[in-house]
C-alpha positions, 0 to 999 in steps of 0.5 A: 500500499502506497503512502498517502499525502495531504495538501493544505492550501493557503486558506487552510483547507486540506485536500487528499489523500494523494498517492505518491504518483498523484502528488508527482502529477500535481507538480508536473501539471502545476496544480500544486502551487508554491503557496501550498504545503504537503505532509505525509499521513505519518507526519504532523509537519507541513512542508512548503510545496515550493521546497519539494517542487524545487527539488523535483525541478532540479535544485540539488543540495549543491544548487547544481541543476539536474538535467535528466527527467530521471534525476529530477524524479529521483530527487523528488522521490527522495524528498517524498521518502523523507516525508513518508518516514518522518526523517524530514520532521525529525531533522526539522525538530533537531534543527530547531532544538539545536538553535535554541540550545546553541546559546547555552552551549556556546563557549562564550555564551552564559559565562560572559554574563556571569562574569558581568554579574560578578563584576557588578557585585564587586562594584557594589561590595566595594562601595559597601566596604569603603569608609563612609567619609570617603564615599561619593555622597549619593543623595537619599532621593528615594526610600526615606532615611538611610537604613543600616543593614547588610549588603543586600539592604542599603548600607551607608549613603544608599537607601534600600530602594536604591540598592534594589533598583541597582540590582534590577538594572543589572538583571535588565542589562544582562537579560538584554545582552542574552536576548540579543545574543540569542537573536544573532545566533539564530540568524547565523544559523 
């Protein structure tokens, strides 16, 4: 029994099932447009028909044209076979997972942001350890009177609210850098 394929139009309507030969005939006749998508009965992944059609019409992996009809049919059949067995779907899922994990496994990824955070902690700690009479006299513009406390809750000329805002700034900066790096990594892939 041959594998059944389904076709989805741009408006979301689904037609099928088609046999292997029926789908090939749709490509040859021009009935299958590049705006359509195709999947096999064993797959949940819709693949752009333009990609399949491009393989059938002669674009190999090296972008070299395929001259003979037999070679074109072989390329198209290989693509349909990948759809039938789920290989295309597995490859697509692996590619997406690899893209999302690339930032974390990048040797200059998360370590950079941890280092930045440690530097910021060091700056705050040095301000806390500096004798009060040589500290830069920051105004008590928020949070009321100066509160004496530990490292995390304002000491010296800074109020508790100012310390919390400084920590929030550090989180925002590091998150922004991480997000930007993820975008650049995904575009490179």
